[in-house]
PQR file with spaces between the fields and no chain letter, atoms N, CA, C, O and H, PARSE charges and radii, in Angstrom:
ATOM       1  N    MET     1      29.140   30.667  -23.516 -0.4000 1.5000
ATOM       2  CA   MET     1      29.722   31.084  -22.718 -0.0000 2.0000
ATOM       3  C    MET     1      29.969   30.046  -21.627  0.5500 1.7000
ATOM       4  O    MET     1      29.111   29.271  -21.206 -0.5500 1.4000
ATOM       5  N    ALA     2      31.137   30.111  -21.248 -0.4000 1.5000
ATOM       6  CA   ALA     2      31.801   28.332  -20.716 -0.0000 2.0000
ATOM       7  C    ALA     2      31.556   28.091  -19.481  0.5500 1.7000
ATOM       8  O    ALA     2      31.650   28.992  -18.647 -0.5500 1.4000
ATOM       9  H    ALA     2      31.834   30.741  -21.590  0.4000 1.0000
ATOM      10  N    VAL     3      31.215   26.894  -19.166 -0.4000 1.5000
ATOM      11  CA   VAL     3      31.017   25.991  -17.985 -0.0000 2.0000
ATOM      12  C    VAL     3      32.341   25.865  -17.084  0.5500 1.7000
ATOM      13  O    VAL     3      33.249   25.105  -17.421 -0.5500 1.4000
ATOM      14  H    VAL     3      31.139   26.162  -19.844  0.4000 1.0000
ATOM      15  N    GLY     4      32.396   26.543  -16.079 -0.4000 1.5000
ATOM      16  CA   GLY     4      33.585   26.454  -15.117 -0.0000 2.0000
ATOM      17  C    GLY     4      33.427   25.283  -14.116  0.5500 1.7000
ATOM      18  O    GLY     4      32.430   24.611  -14.380 -0.5500 1.4000
ATOM      19  H    GLY     4      31.658   27.160  -15.805  0.4000 1.0000
ATOM      20  N    TRP     5      34.016   24.919  -13.213 -0.4000 1.5000
ATOM      21  CA   TRP     5      34.340   23.714  -12.718 -0.0000 2.0000
ATOM      22  C    TRP     5      32.749   24.321  -11.068  0.5500 1.7000
ATOM      23  O    TRP     5      32.006   23.583  -10.421 -0.5500 1.4000
ATOM      24  H    TRP     5      34.826   25.465  -13.000  0.4000 1.0000
ATOM      25  N    GLN     6      32.872   25.567  -11.037 -0.4000 1.5000
ATOM      26  CA   GLN     6      32.193   25.285  -10.076 -0.0000 2.0000
ATOM      27  C    GLN     6      30.217   25.062  -10.252  0.5500 1.7000
ATOM      28  O    GLN     6      29.728   24.446   -9.305 -0.5500 1.4000
ATOM      29  H    GLN     6      33.476   26.166  -11.562  0.4000 1.0000
ATOM      30  N    GLN     7      29.365   25.451  -11.183 -0.4000 1.5000
ATOM      31  CA   GLN     7      28.943   24.727  -12.341 -0.0000 2.0000
ATOM      32  C    GLN     7      28.601   23.176  -12.255  0.5500 1.7000
ATOM      33  O    GLN     7      27.738   22.523  -11.668 -0.5500 1.4000
ATOM      34  H    GLN     7      29.762   25.952  -11.953  0.4000 1.0000
ATOM      35  N    LEU     8      29.598   22.897  -13.051 -0.4000 1.5000
ATOM      36  CA   LEU     8      30.139   21.454  -12.892 -0.0000 2.0000
ATOM      37  C    LEU     8      29.855   20.970  -11.060  0.5500 1.7000
ATOM      38  O    LEU     8      28.736   20.503  -10.846 -0.5500 1.4000
ATOM      39  H    LEU     8      30.299   23.427  -13.527  0.4000 1.0000
ATOM      40  N    LEU     9      30.469   21.041  -10.272 -0.4000 1.5000
ATOM      41  CA   LEU     9      30.435   20.762   -9.019 -0.0000 2.0000
ATOM      42  C    LEU     9      28.932   20.979   -8.524  0.5500 1.7000
ATOM      43  O    LEU     9      28.437   19.993   -7.977 -0.5500 1.4000
ATOM      44  H    LEU     9      31.378   21.420  -10.447  0.4000 1.0000
ATOM      45  N    ILE    10      28.211   22.000   -8.619 -0.4000 1.5000
ATOM      46  CA   ILE    10      27.028   22.543   -8.307 -0.0000 2.0000
ATOM      47  C    ILE    10      26.310   21.782   -8.641  0.5500 1.7000
ATOM      48  O    ILE    10      25.500   21.415   -7.790 -0.5500 1.4000
ATOM      49  H    ILE    10      28.612   22.801   -9.064  0.4000 1.0000
ATOM      50  N    VAL    11      26.226   21.118  -10.111 -0.4000 1.5000
ATOM      51  CA   VAL    11      25.300   20.339  -10.762 -0.0000 2.0000
ATOM      52  C    VAL    11      25.816   18.508  -10.827  0.5500 1.7000
ATOM      53  O    VAL    11      25.327   17.536  -11.404 -0.5500 1.4000
ATOM      54  H    VAL    11      26.885   21.416  -10.802  0.4000 1.0000
ATOM      55  N    LEU    12      26.488   18.608  -10.324 -0.4000 1.5000
ATOM      56  CA   LEU    12      27.724   17.211   -9.327 -0.0000 2.0000
ATOM      57  C    LEU    12      26.694   16.737   -7.919  0.5500 1.7000
ATOM      58  O    LEU    12      26.221   15.638   -7.631 -0.5500 1.4000
ATOM      59  H    LEU    12      26.884   19.398   -9.855  0.4000 1.0000
ATOM      60  N    VAL    13      26.598   18.080   -7.221 -0.4000 1.5000
ATOM      61  CA   VAL    13      25.766   17.449   -6.438 -0.0000 2.0000
ATOM      62  C    VAL    13      24.639   17.344   -6.385  0.5500 1.7000
ATOM      63  O    VAL    13      24.257   16.319   -5.821 -0.5500 1.4000
ATOM      64  H    VAL    13      26.983   18.973   -7.456  0.4000 1.0000
ATOM      65  N    ILE    14      23.439   18.400   -6.971 -0.4000 1.5000
ATOM      66  CA   ILE    14      22.471   18.616   -6.990 -0.0000 2.0000
ATOM      67  C    ILE    14      22.506   16.535   -8.030  0.5500 1.7000
ATOM      68  O    ILE    14      21.727   15.595   -7.873 -0.5500 1.4000
ATOM      69  H    ILE    14      23.750   19.233   -7.430  0.4000 1.0000
ATOM      70  N    VAL    15      23.252   16.608   -8.584 -0.4000 1.5000
ATOM      71  CA   VAL    15      22.378   14.719   -9.182 -0.0000 2.0000
ATOM      72  C    VAL    15      22.576   14.052   -7.914  0.5500 1.7000
ATOM      73  O    VAL    15      21.793   13.270   -7.374 -0.5500 1.4000
ATOM      74  H    VAL    15      23.884   17.372   -8.711  0.4000 1.0000
ATOM      75  N    LEU    16      23.647   14.420   -7.516 -0.4000 1.5000
ATOM      76  CA   LEU    16      23.919   13.308   -6.357 -0.0000 2.0000
ATOM      77  C    LEU    16      23.037   13.279   -5.328  0.5500 1.7000
ATOM      78  O    LEU    16      22.819   12.103   -5.037 -0.5500 1.4000
ATOM      79  H    LEU    16      24.284   15.055   -7.954  0.4000 1.0000
ATOM      80  N    VAL    17      22.233   14.275   -4.421 -0.4000 1.5000
ATOM      81  CA   VAL    17      21.710   14.198   -3.807 -0.0000 2.0000
ATOM      82  C    VAL    17      19.995   13.487   -4.682  0.5500 1.7000
ATOM      83  O    VAL    17      19.335   12.507   -4.336 -0.5500 1.4000
ATOM      84  H    VAL    17      22.411   15.231   -4.657  0.4000 1.0000
ATOM      85  N    LEU    18      19.906   13.837   -5.101 -0.4000 1.5000
ATOM      86  CA   LEU    18      18.570   13.433   -5.819 -0.0000 2.0000
ATOM      87  C    LEU    18      18.503   11.895   -6.678  0.5500 1.7000
ATOM      88  O    LEU    18      17.425   11.392   -6.995 -0.5500 1.4000
ATOM      89  H    LEU    18      20.442   14.633   -5.382  0.4000 1.0000
ATOM      90  N    PHE    19      19.834   11.260   -6.986 -0.4000 1.5000
ATOM      91  CA   PHE    19      19.455   10.226   -7.695 -0.0000 2.0000
ATOM      92  C    PHE    19      20.234    8.844   -6.819  0.5500 1.7000
ATOM      93  O    PHE    19      19.909    7.660   -6.735 -0.5500 1.4000
ATOM      94  H    PHE    19      20.710   11.668   -6.728  0.4000 1.0000
ATOM      95  N    GLY    20      21.523    9.718   -6.176 -0.4000 1.5000
ATOM      96  CA   GLY    20      22.531    8.876   -4.703 -0.0000 2.0000
ATOM      97  C    GLY    20      21.451    8.337   -3.930  0.5500 1.7000
ATOM      98  O    GLY    20      20.319    8.736   -3.656 -0.5500 1.4000
ATOM      99  H    GLY    20      21.787   10.680   -6.244  0.4000 1.0000
ATOM     100  N    GLY    21      22.161    7.260   -3.643 -0.4000 1.5000
ATOM     101  CA   GLY    21      21.568    6.715   -2.418 -0.0000 2.0000
ATOM     102  C    GLY    21      20.503    6.133   -1.945  0.5500 1.7000
ATOM     103  O    GLY    21      20.035    6.406   -0.840 -0.5500 1.4000
ATOM     104  H    GLY    21      23.081    6.936   -3.866  0.4000 1.0000
ATOM     105  N    ARG    22      19.967    5.176   -2.831 -0.4000 1.5000
ATOM     106  CA   ARG    22      18.890    4.575   -2.823 -0.0000 2.0000
ATOM     107  C    ARG    22      17.577    5.316   -1.925  0.5500 1.7000
ATOM     108  O    ARG    22      17.355    5.349   -0.715 -0.5500 1.4000
ATOM     109  H    ARG    22      20.347    4.954   -3.729  0.4000 1.0000
ATOM     110  N    GLY    23      16.820    5.894   -3.127 -0.4000 1.5000
ATOM     111  CA   GLY    23      16.498    6.678   -2.644 -0.0000 2.0000
ATOM     112  C    GLY    23      15.960    7.741   -1.666  0.5500 1.7000
ATOM     113  O    GLY    23      14.814    8.153   -1.485 -0.5500 1.4000
ATOM     114  H    GLY    23      17.001    5.867   -4.110  0.4000 1.0000
ATOM     115  N    ARG    24      17.611    8.187   -0.854 -0.4000 1.5000
ATOM     116  CA   ARG    24      17.637    9.419    0.208 -0.0000 2.0000
ATOM     117  C    ARG    24      16.504   10.339    0.608  0.5500 1.7000
ATOM     118  O    ARG    24      16.085   10.510    1.753 -0.5500 1.4000
ATOM     119  H    ARG    24      18.542    7.852   -1.001  0.4000 1.0000
ATOM     120  N    ILE    25      15.847   11.199   -1.082 -0.4000 1.5000
ATOM     121  CA   ILE    25      14.507   11.887   -0.531 -0.0000 2.0000
ATOM     122  C    ILE    25      13.511   11.297   -0.399  0.5500 1.7000
ATOM     123  O    ILE    25      12.644   11.805    0.312 -0.5500 1.4000
ATOM     124  H    ILE    25      16.187   11.060   -2.012  0.4000 1.0000
ATOM     125  N    SER    26      13.298   10.171   -0.956 -0.4000 1.5000
ATOM     126  CA   SER    26      11.850    9.556   -0.617 -0.0000 2.0000
ATOM     127  C    SER    26      11.907    9.074    0.501  0.5500 1.7000
ATOM     128  O    SER    26      10.806    8.579    0.743 -0.5500 1.4000
ATOM     129  H    SER    26      14.003    9.759   -1.534  0.4000 1.0000
ATOM     130  N    SER    27      12.956    8.873    1.771 -0.4000 1.5000
ATOM     131  CA   SER    27      13.179    8.570    2.905 -0.0000 2.0000
ATOM     132  C    SER    27      13.271    9.831    3.367  0.5500 1.7000
ATOM     133  O    SER    27      12.379   10.267    2.639 -0.5500 1.4000
ATOM     134  H    SER    27      13.850    9.275    1.574  0.4000 1.0000
ATOM     135  N    ILE    28      13.520   10.513    3.808 -0.4000 1.5000
ATOM     136  CA   ILE    28      14.135   11.927    4.036 -0.0000 2.0000
ATOM     137  C    ILE    28      12.294   12.044    3.970  0.5500 1.7000
ATOM     138  O    ILE    28      11.678   11.590    4.935 -0.5500 1.4000
ATOM     139  H    ILE    28      14.244   10.158    4.400  0.4000 1.0000
ATOM     140  N    MET    29      11.639   12.562    2.992 -0.4000 1.5000
ATOM     141  CA   MET    29      10.162   12.922    3.149 -0.0000 2.0000
ATOM     142  C    MET    29       9.662   12.114    4.059  0.5500 1.7000
ATOM     143  O    MET    29       9.206   12.684    5.050 -0.5500 1.4000
ATOM     144  H    MET    29      12.139   12.931    2.209  0.4000 1.0000
ATOM     145  N    GLY    30       9.565   10.194    4.018 -0.4000 1.5000
ATOM     146  CA   GLY    30       8.794    8.922    4.553 -0.0000 2.0000
ATOM     147  C    GLY    30       9.178    9.946    6.057  0.5500 1.7000
ATOM     148  O    GLY    30       8.434   10.748    6.622 -0.5500 1.4000
ATOM     149  H    GLY    30       9.935    9.731    3.212  0.4000 1.0000
ATOM     150  N    ASP    31      10.298    9.640    6.329 -0.4000 1.5000
ATOM     151  CA   ASP    31      10.239   10.819    7.719 -0.0000 2.0000
ATOM     152  C    ASP    31      10.172   11.936    8.519  0.5500 1.7000
ATOM     153  O    ASP    31      10.556   12.036    9.684 -0.5500 1.4000
ATOM     154  H    ASP    31      10.903    8.989    5.870  0.4000 1.0000
ATOM     155  N    MET    32       9.616   12.839    7.760 -0.4000 1.5000
ATOM     156  CA   MET    32       8.761   13.910    7.404 -0.0000 2.0000
ATOM     157  C    MET    32       7.570   13.980    7.476  0.5500 1.7000
ATOM     158  O    MET    32       6.988   14.714    8.274 -0.5500 1.4000
ATOM     159  H    MET    32       9.304   12.758    6.814  0.4000 1.0000
ATOM     160  N    ALA    33       7.024   13.243    6.670 -0.4000 1.5000
ATOM     161  CA   ALA    33       5.691   12.468    6.863 -0.0000 2.0000
ATOM     162  C    ALA    33       5.201   12.056    8.238  0.5500 1.7000
ATOM     163  O    ALA    33       4.435   12.770    8.886 -0.5500 1.4000
ATOM     164  H    ALA    33       7.497   12.646    6.022  0.4000 1.0000
ATOM     165  N    LYS    34       5.684   10.822    8.695 -0.4000 1.5000
ATOM     166  CA   LYS    34       5.946   10.167   10.194 -0.0000 2.0000
ATOM     167  C    LYS    34       5.983   11.389   11.242  0.5500 1.7000
ATOM     168  O    LYS    34       4.872   11.381   11.772 -0.5500 1.4000
ATOM     169  H    LYS    34       6.306   10.241    8.169  0.4000 1.0000
ATOM     170  N    GLY    35       6.702   12.369   11.747 -0.4000 1.5000
ATOM     171  CA   GLY    35       6.888   13.303   12.100 -0.0000 2.0000
ATOM     172  C    GLY    35       5.367   14.304   12.228  0.5500 1.7000
ATOM     173  O    GLY    35       4.685   14.292   13.253 -0.5500 1.4000
ATOM     174  H    GLY    35       7.605   12.376   11.316  0.4000 1.0000
ATOM     175  N    ILE    36       4.999   15.172   10.947 -0.4000 1.5000
ATOM     176  CA   ILE    36       3.757   15.380   10.805 -0.0000 2.0000
ATOM     177  C    ILE    36       2.800   15.263   11.453  0.5500 1.7000
ATOM     178  O    ILE    36       2.003   16.015   12.014 -0.5500 1.4000
ATOM     179  H    ILE    36       5.553   15.183   10.115  0.4000 1.0000
ATOM     180  N    ARG    37       3.066   13.337   11.223 -0.4000 1.5000
ATOM     181  CA   ARG    37       1.354   13.008   11.976 -0.0000 2.0000
ATOM     182  C    ARG    37       1.139   12.149   13.503  0.5500 1.7000
ATOM     183  O    ARG    37       0.278   11.412   13.985 -0.5500 1.4000
ATOM     184  H    ARG    37       3.713   12.727   10.767  0.4000 1.0000
ATOM     185  N    SER    38       1.937   12.495   13.761 -0.4000 1.5000
ATOM     186  CA   SER    38       2.642   12.536   14.853 -0.0000 2.0000
ATOM     187  C    SER    38       2.235   13.452   15.908  0.5500 1.7000
ATOM     188  O    SER    38       1.572   13.418   16.945 -0.5500 1.4000
ATOM     189  H    SER    38       2.636   13.094   13.369  0.4000 1.0000
ATOM     190  N    PHE    39       3.017   14.426   15.099 -0.4000 1.5000
ATOM     191  CA   PHE    39       2.309   16.032   15.816 -0.0000 2.0000
ATOM     192  C    PHE    39       1.120   15.933   15.555  0.5500 1.7000
ATOM     193  O    PHE    39       0.600   15.628   16.628 -0.5500 1.4000
ATOM     194  H    PHE    39       3.555   14.454   14.256  0.4000 1.0000
ATOM     195  N    LYS    40       0.047   16.024   14.495 -0.4000 1.5000
ATOM     196  CA   LYS    40      -1.584   16.464   14.537 -0.0000 2.0000
ATOM     197  C    LYS    40      -1.626   14.872   15.546  0.5500 1.7000
ATOM     198  O    LYS    40      -2.644   15.007   16.224 -0.5500 1.4000
ATOM     199  H    LYS    40       0.469   16.271   13.623  0.4000 1.0000
ATOM     200  N    LYS    41      -1.399   14.388   15.674 -0.4000 1.5000
ATOM     201  CA   LYS    41      -1.647   12.984   16.488 -0.0000 2.0000
ATOM     202  C    LYS    41      -2.092   13.473   17.749  0.5500 1.7000
ATOM     203  O    LYS    41      -3.236   13.506   18.203 -0.5500 1.4000
ATOM     204  H    LYS    41      -0.572   14.278   15.123  0.4000 1.0000
ATOM     205  N    GLY    42      -0.671   13.968   18.405 -0.4000 1.5000
ATOM     206  CA   GLY    42      -0.383   14.612   19.675 -0.0000 2.0000
ATOM     207  C    GLY    42      -1.293   15.791   19.990  0.5500 1.7000
ATOM     208  O    GLY    42      -1.462   16.026   21.187 -0.5500 1.4000
ATOM     209  H    GLY    42       0.258   13.941   18.036  0.4000 1.0000
ATOM     210  N    LEU    43      -1.711   16.323   19.381 -0.4000 1.5000
ATOM     211  CA   LEU    43      -2.870   17.741   19.407 -0.0000 2.0000
ATOM     212  C    LEU    43      -3.897   17.320   19.257  0.5500 1.7000
ATOM     213  O    LEU    43      -4.985   17.889   19.354 -0.5500 1.4000
ATOM     214  H    LEU    43      -1.574   16.133   18.409  0.4000 1.0000
ATOM     215  N    ASN    44      -3.632   16.176   18.979 -0.4000 1.5000
ATOM     216  CA   ASN    44      -5.159   15.590   18.521 -0.0000 2.0000
ATOM     217  C    ASN    44      -5.931   14.629   19.797  0.5500 1.7000
ATOM     218  O    ASN    44      -7.105   14.283   19.931 -0.5500 1.4000
ATOM     219  H    ASN    44      -2.748   15.714   18.900  0.4000 1.0000
ATOM     220  N    ASP    45      -4.798   14.401   20.576 -0.4000 1.5000
ATOM     221  CA   ASP    45      -4.782   13.645   21.828 -0.0000 2.0000
ATOM     222  C    ASP    45      -5.110   14.633   23.143  0.5500 1.7000
ATOM     223  O    ASP    45      -6.155   14.454   23.768 -0.5500 1.4000
ATOM     224  H    ASP    45      -3.845   14.683   20.467  0.4000 1.0000
ATOM     225  N    ASP    46      -3.897   15.982   23.640 -0.4000 1.5000
ATOM     226  CA   ASP    46      -4.731   17.175   24.066 -0.0000 2.0000
ATOM     227  C    ASP    46      -5.546   17.251   24.420  0.5500 1.7000
ATOM     228  O    ASP    46      -5.906   17.215   25.597 -0.5500 1.4000
ATOM     229  H    ASP    46      -3.048   16.126   23.132  0.4000 1.0000
ATOM     230  N    GLU    47      -6.560   17.490   22.737 -0.4000 1.5000
ATOM     231  CA   GLU    47      -7.482   18.638   22.781 -0.0000 2.0000
ATOM     232  C    GLU    47      -8.553   17.419   23.402  0.5500 1.7000
ATOM     233  O    GLU    47      -9.310   17.849   24.273 -0.5500 1.4000
ATOM     234  H    GLU    47      -6.267   17.520   21.781  0.4000 1.0000
ATOM     235  N    ASP    48      -8.687   16.128   23.097 -0.4000 1.5000
ATOM     236  CA   ASP    48      -9.511   15.121   23.604 -0.0000 2.0000
ATOM     237  C    ASP    48      -9.160   14.903   25.256  0.5500 1.7000
ATOM     238  O    ASP    48     -10.198   14.613   25.851 -0.5500 1.4000
ATOM     239  H    ASP    48      -8.073   15.779   22.389  0.4000 1.0000
ATOM     240  N    GLU    49      -7.987   14.965   26.148 -0.4000 1.5000
ATOM     241  CA   GLU    49      -8.185   14.852   27.468 -0.0000 2.0000
ATOM     242  C    GLU    49      -9.149   16.417   28.164  0.5500 1.7000
ATOM     243  O    GLU    49      -9.914   16.572   29.117 -0.5500 1.4000
ATOM     244  H    GLU    49      -7.144   15.201   25.665  0.4000 1.0000
ATOM     245  N    LYS    50      -8.546   17.413   27.001 -0.4000 1.5000
ATOM     246  CA   LYS    50      -9.482   18.248   27.284 -0.0000 2.0000
ATOM     247  C    LYS    50     -10.409   18.753   27.372  0.5500 1.7000
ATOM     248  O    LYS    50     -10.927   19.658   28.026 -0.5500 1.4000
ATOM     249  H    LYS    50      -7.925   17.288   26.228  0.4000 1.0000
ATOM     250  N    GLY    51     -10.673   17.937   26.463 -0.4000 1.5000
ATOM     251  CA   GLY    51     -12.570   18.040   26.556 -0.0000 2.0000
ATOM     252  C    GLY    51     -12.900   17.060   27.537  0.5500 1.7000
ATOM     253  O    GLY    51     -13.885   17.420   28.182 -0.5500 1.4000
ATOM     254  H    GLY    51     -10.252   17.202   25.932  0.4000 1.0000
ATOM     255  N    ALA    52     -12.423   15.904   27.906 -0.4000 1.5000
ATOM     256  CA   ALA    52     -12.947   14.953   28.760 -0.0000 2.0000
ATOM     257  C    ALA    52     -13.048   15.078   30.237  0.5500 1.7000
ATOM     258  O    ALA    52     -13.778   14.547   31.074 -0.5500 1.4000
ATOM     259  H    ALA    52     -11.624   15.612   27.381  0.4000 1.0000
ATOM     260  N    LYS    53     -11.775   16.225   30.312 -0.4000 1.5000
ATOM     261  CA   LYS    53     -12.057   16.652   31.771 -0.0000 2.0000
ATOM     262  C    LYS    53     -13.274   18.238   31.978  0.5500 1.7000
ATOM     263  O    LYS    53     -13.805   18.571   33.037 -0.5500 1.4000
ATOM     264  H    LYS    53     -11.181   16.656   29.632  0.4000 1.0000
ATOM     265  N    GLY    54     -13.419   18.932   30.647 -0.4000 1.5000
ATOM     266  CA   GLY    54     -14.160   19.593   30.669 -0.0000 2.0000
ATOM     267  C    GLY    54     -15.396   18.911   31.113  0.5500 1.7000
ATOM     268  O    GLY    54     -16.106   18.977   32.117 -0.5500 1.4000
ATOM     269  H    GLY    54     -12.987   18.661   29.787  0.4000 1.0000
ATOM     270  N    ASP    55     -15.405   18.192   29.949 -0.4000 1.5000
ATOM     271  CA   ASP    55     -16.979   17.772   30.323 -0.0000 2.0000
ATOM     272  C    ASP    55     -17.434   16.979   32.116  0.5500 1.7000
ATOM     273  O    ASP    55     -18.489   17.000   32.751 -0.5500 1.4000
ATOM     274  H    ASP    55     -14.828   18.138   29.133  0.4000 1.0000
ATOM     275  N    ALA    56     -15.980   16.316   32.443 -0.4000 1.5000
ATOM     276  CA   ALA    56     -16.447   15.974   33.833 -0.0000 2.0000
ATOM     277  C    ALA    56     -16.370   17.430   34.937  0.5500 1.7000
ATOM     278  O    ALA    56     -16.613   17.406   36.144 -0.5500 1.4000
ATOM     279  H    ALA    56     -15.123   16.299   31.928  0.4000 1.0000
ATOM     280  N    ASN    57     -16.083   18.286   34.357 -0.4000 1.5000
ATOM     281  CA   ASN    57     -16.141   19.628   35.431 -0.0000 2.0000
ATOM     282  C    ASN    57     -17.554   19.726   35.450  0.5500 1.7000
ATOM     283  O    ASN    57     -18.234   19.762   36.475 -0.5500 1.4000
ATOM     284  H    ASN    57     -15.886   18.305   33.377  0.4000 1.0000
ATOM     285  N    ILE    58     -18.037   19.776   34.113 -0.4000 1.5000
ATOM     286  CA   ILE    58     -19.546   20.192   34.153 -0.0000 2.0000
ATOM     287  C    ILE    58     -20.067   19.231   34.372  0.5500 1.7000
ATOM     288  O    ILE    58     -21.028   19.596   35.050 -0.5500 1.4000
ATOM     289  H    ILE    58     -17.485   19.747   33.280  0.4000 1.0000
ATOM     290  N    ALA    59     -20.111   18.367   34.290 -0.4000 1.5000
ATOM     291  CA   ALA    59     -21.140   17.675   34.786 -0.0000 2.0000
ATOM     292  C    ALA    59     -21.568   17.282   36.625  0.5500 1.7000
ATOM     293  O    ALA    59     -22.595   16.840   37.141 -0.5500 1.4000
ATOM     294  H    ALA    59     -19.331   18.071   33.740  0.4000 1.0000
ATOM     295  N    HIS    60     -19.846   17.820   37.359 -0.4000 1.5000
ATOM     296  CA   HIS    60     -20.236   18.097   38.580 -0.0000 2.0000
ATOM     297  C    HIS    60     -20.467   19.300   38.914  0.5500 1.7000
ATOM     298  O    HIS    60     -20.666   19.362   40.127 -0.5500 1.4000
ATOM     299  H    HIS    60     -19.013   18.179   36.940  0.4000 1.0000
ATOM     300  N    GLU    61     -20.586   21.041   38.018 -0.4000 1.5000
ATOM     301  CA   GLU    61     -21.187   21.491   38.184 -0.0000 2.0000
ATOM     302  C    GLU    61     -22.972   22.068   38.029  0.5500 1.7000
ATOM     303  O    GLU    61     -23.361   23.177   38.393 -0.5500 1.4000
ATOM     304  H    GLU    61     -20.424   20.991   37.032  0.4000 1.0000
ATOM     305  N    THR    62     -23.505   21.402   37.644 -0.4000 1.5000
ATOM     306  CA   THR    62     -24.688   21.223   37.327 -0.0000 2.0000
ATOM     307  C    THR    62     -25.598   20.521   39.096  0.5500 1.7000
ATOM     308  O    THR    62     -25.273   19.605   39.853 -0.5500 1.4000
ATOM     309  H    THR    62     -23.189   20.500   37.348  0.4000 1.0000
ATOM     310  N    PRO    63     -26.499   21.281   39.117 -0.5600 1.5000
ATOM     311  CA   PRO    63     -27.545   20.722   40.277  0.2800 2.0000
ATOM     312  C    PRO    63     -28.009   19.234   40.029  0.5500 1.7000
ATOM     313  O    PRO    63     -28.202   18.774   38.904 -0.5500 1.4000
ATOM     314  N    PRO    64     -28.126   18.713   40.905 -0.5600 1.5000
ATOM     315  CA   PRO    64     -29.070   17.402   41.234  0.2800 2.0000
ATOM     316  C    PRO    64     -30.474   18.070   40.600  0.5500 1.7000
ATOM     317  O    PRO    64     -30.716   19.274   40.689 -0.5500 1.4000
ATOM     318  N    THR    65     -31.001   17.494   40.213 -0.4000 1.5000
ATOM     319  CA   THR    65     -32.784   17.692   40.386 -0.0000 2.0000
ATOM     320  C    THR    65     -33.411   17.037   40.837  0.5500 1.7000
ATOM     321  O    THR    65     -33.277   15.893   40.404 -0.5500 1.4000
ATOM     322  H    THR    65     -30.804   16.517   40.141  0.4000 1.0000
ATOM     323  N    SER    66     -34.386   17.194   41.845 -0.4000 1.5000
ATOM     324  CA   SER    66     -35.580   16.015   42.524 -0.0000 2.0000
ATOM     325  C    SER    66     -35.929   15.714   42.007  0.5500 1.7000
ATOM     326  O    SER    66     -35.725   16.106   40.858 -0.5500 1.4000
ATOM     327  H    SER    66     -34.495   18.123   42.197  0.4000 1.0000
ATOM     328  N    PRO    67     -37.097   14.395   42.335 -0.5600 1.5000
ATOM     329  CA   PRO    67     -38.049   14.367   41.672  0.2800 2.0000
ATOM     330  C    PRO    67     -39.235   15.489   41.562  0.5500 1.7000
ATOM     331  O    PRO    67     -39.595   16.071   40.538 -0.5500 1.4000
ATOM     332  N    ALA    68     -39.622   15.600   42.563 -0.4000 1.5000
ATOM     333  CA   ALA    68     -40.452   16.961   42.505 -0.0000 2.0000
ATOM     334  C    ALA    68     -40.315   18.042   40.756  0.5500 1.7000
ATOM     335  O    ALA    68     -41.172   18.152   39.878 -0.5500 1.4000
ATOM     336  H    ALA    68     -39.330   15.126   43.394  0.4000 1.0000
ATOM     337  N    SER    69     -39.068   18.591   40.814 -0.4000 1.5000
ATOM     338  CA   SER    69     -38.821   19.382   40.170 -0.0000 2.0000
ATOM     339  C    SER    69     -39.013   18.595   38.932  0.5500 1.7000
ATOM     340  O    SER    69     -39.904   19.033   38.204 -0.5500 1.4000
ATOM     341  H    SER    69     -38.372   18.501   41.527  0.4000 1.0000
ATOM     342  N    GLU    70     -38.526   17.767   38.608 -0.4000 1.5000
ATOM     343  CA   GLU    70     -38.910   16.738   37.567 -0.0000 2.0000
ATOM     344  C    GLU    70     -40.740   16.618   37.098  0.5500 1.7000
ATOM     345  O    GLU    70     -41.427   16.969   36.139 -0.5500 1.4000
ATOM     346  H    GLU    70     -37.802   17.411   39.199  0.4000 1.0000
ATOM     347  N    SER    71     -40.914   16.066   38.126 -0.4000 1.5000
ATOM     348  CA   SER    71     -41.575   16.356   37.799 -0.0000 2.0000
ATOM     349  C    SER    71     -42.872   17.299   37.743  0.5500 1.7000
ATOM     350  O    SER    71     -43.942   16.701   37.628 -0.5500 1.4000
ATOM     351  H    SER    71     -40.356   15.781   38.906  0.4000 1.0000
ATOM     352  N    SER    72     -42.901   18.358   37.795 -0.4000 1.5000
ATOM     353  CA   SER    72     -44.078   19.728   38.186 -0.0000 2.0000
ATOM     354  C    SER    72     -42.730   20.228   36.391  0.5500 1.7000
ATOM     355  O    SER    72     -42.951   21.235   35.718 -0.5500 1.4000
ATOM     356  H    SER    72     -42.031   18.844   37.889  0.4000 1.0000
ATOM     357  N    GLU    73     -41.638   19.324   36.100 -0.4000 1.5000
ATOM     358  CA   GLU    73     -41.210   20.397   34.166 -0.0000 2.0000
ATOM     359  C    GLU    73     -42.114   19.281   33.782  0.5500 1.7000
ATOM     360  O    GLU    73     -43.152   19.689   34.303 -0.5500 1.4000
ATOM     361  H    GLU    73     -41.459   18.507   36.647  0.4000 1.0000
ATOM     362  N    LYS    74     -42.429   18.135   33.216 -0.4000 1.5000
ATOM     363  CA   LYS    74     -43.122   17.629   32.625 -0.0000 2.0000
ATOM     364  C    LYS    74     -44.930   18.065   32.582  0.5500 1.7000
ATOM     365  O    LYS    74     -45.855   17.918   31.783 -0.5500 1.4000
ATOM     366  H    LYS    74     -41.586   17.804   32.793  0.4000 1.0000
ATOM     367  N    THR    75     -44.759   18.588   33.771 -0.4000 1.5000
ATOM     368  CA   THR    75     -46.851   18.506   33.708 -0.0000 2.0000
ATOM     369  C    THR    75     -46.718   20.215   32.638  0.5500 1.7000
ATOM     370  O    THR    75     -47.339   20.457   31.603 -0.5500 1.4000
ATOM     371  H    THR    75     -44.008   18.707   34.420  0.4000 1.0000
ATOM     372  N    LYS    76     -45.574   21.256   33.455 -0.4000 1.5000
ATOM     373  CA   LYS    76     -45.773   21.972   32.402 -0.0000 2.0000
ATOM     374  C    LYS    76     -45.074   22.041   30.405  0.5500 1.7000
ATOM     375  O    LYS    76     -44.990   23.129   29.836 -0.5500 1.4000
ATOM     376  H    LYS    76     -45.069   21.060   34.296  0.4000 1.0000
ATOM     377  N    VAL    77     -44.758   20.980   29.835 -0.4000 1.5000
ATOM     378  CA   VAL    77     -45.160   20.786   28.808 -0.0000 2.0000
ATOM     379  C    VAL    77     -45.981   20.592   27.735  0.5500 1.7000
ATOM     380  O    VAL    77     -45.501   20.361   26.625 -0.5500 1.4000
ATOM     381  H    VAL    77     -44.826   20.096   30.297  0.4000 1.0000
């Protein structure tokens, strides 16, 4: 089986991508990892903001307790 110029060209391109350009693949992967970390951090920040807003709403929805009701609850226990 003879190796044609097209196969040699494909092998040459693969070798250049993997080994050429001073760690091009590693820098691309590093940039991709930074992007994923930023995305996850953004999702966590959104959830934290929703949680803080939800806690504030819960605090406003609970009715205030009077000292009389608190003392009656203590005597029941």
